[in-house]
C-alpha positions as CSV (number, residue, x, y, z in Angstrom):
1,X,-20.9,-22.1,71.5
2,X,-17.6,-21.8,69.6
3,X,-16.0,-18.4,69.4
4,X,-13.5,-17.9,66.6
5,X,-11.0,-15.1,67.3
6,X,-9.3,-15.5,63.9
7,X,-5.6,-15.9,63.4
8,X,-4.6,-14.0,66.5
9,X,-1.8,-11.6,67.3
10,X,1.8,-11.2,68.5
11,X,2.9,-9.0,71.3
12,X,6.2,-7.3,70.5
13,X,8.3,-5.5,73.1
14,X,11.9,-6.2,72.2
15,X,14.3,-5.1,69.5
16,X,14.3,-8.3,67.5
17,X,12.8,-8.7,64.0
18,X,9.3,-10.2,64.1
19,X,8.1,-11.7,60.9
20,X,4.8,-12.9,59.6
21,X,1.8,-11.4,57.9
22,X,0.2,-8.7,60.0
23,X,-2.8,-6.5,59.1
24,X,-2.5,-3.9,61.9
25,X,-0.1,-2.7,64.5
26,X,-1.5,-1.3,67.7
27,X,1.0,0.8,69.7
28,X,0.1,0.4,73.4
29,X,2.7,2.9,74.5
30,X,4.9,5.4,72.6
31,X,6.8,3.2,70.2
32,X,9.6,3.8,67.8
33,X,10.1,1.5,64.7
34,X,13.7,0.8,63.6
35,X,12.8,-1.4,60.6
36,X,9.6,-2.4,58.9
37,X,8.7,-4.2,55.7
38,X,5.3,-3.7,54.0
39,X,3.6,-5.1,51.0
40,X,1.2,-2.3,50.2
41,X,2.8,1.0,51.3
42,X,4.4,3.5,48.9
43,X,6.4,6.6,49.5
44,X,8.8,7.1,52.4
45,X,9.5,4.3,54.9
46,X,8.0,4.1,58.4
47,X,11.4,3.1,59.8
48,X,12.6,5.8,62.2
49,X,9.0,6.9,63.0
50,X,7.6,7.2,66.5
51,X,3.9,6.5,67.1
52,X,2.0,7.8,70.1
53,X,0.5,5.5,72.7
54,X,-3.0,4.1,71.8
55,X,-2.6,4.5,68.1
56,X,-2.9,2.0,65.2
57,X,-1.7,1.6,61.6
58,X,-3.2,-0.7,59.0
59,X,-1.6,-2.4,56.0
60,X,0.2,-5.6,55.2
61,X,3.3,-5.8,57.3
62,X,5.7,-8.8,57.0
63,X,8.5,-7.7,59.3
64,X,8.6,-5.3,62.3
65,X,11.6,-4.3,64.5
66,X,11.2,-1.9,67.4
67,X,13.7,0.6,68.8
68,X,11.6,1.2,71.9
69,X,8.0,0.7,73.2
70,X,5.6,-2.1,72.5
71,X,2.9,-3.1,70.0
72,X,0.4,-5.8,69.2
73,X,0.7,-7.1,65.7
74,X,-2.6,-8.6,64.4
75,X,-2.1,-11.5,62.0
76,X,-3.9,-11.8,58.7
């Protein structure tokens, strides 16, 4: 039996820019975003926002930089 887990994910816990194509960001602990690039969001930026532990946002994200905390970025 072969199990396909899809394109995988990237664990982010530092302040470096992480690039790729991500469909969801899961925040495993309280996490602040310092910079983020999206393809399908309008309105105000998510940069500077803090997300509570055990929360998730969906979209098409191409770059994520954290101020603090940690997240799992699920690849498209």
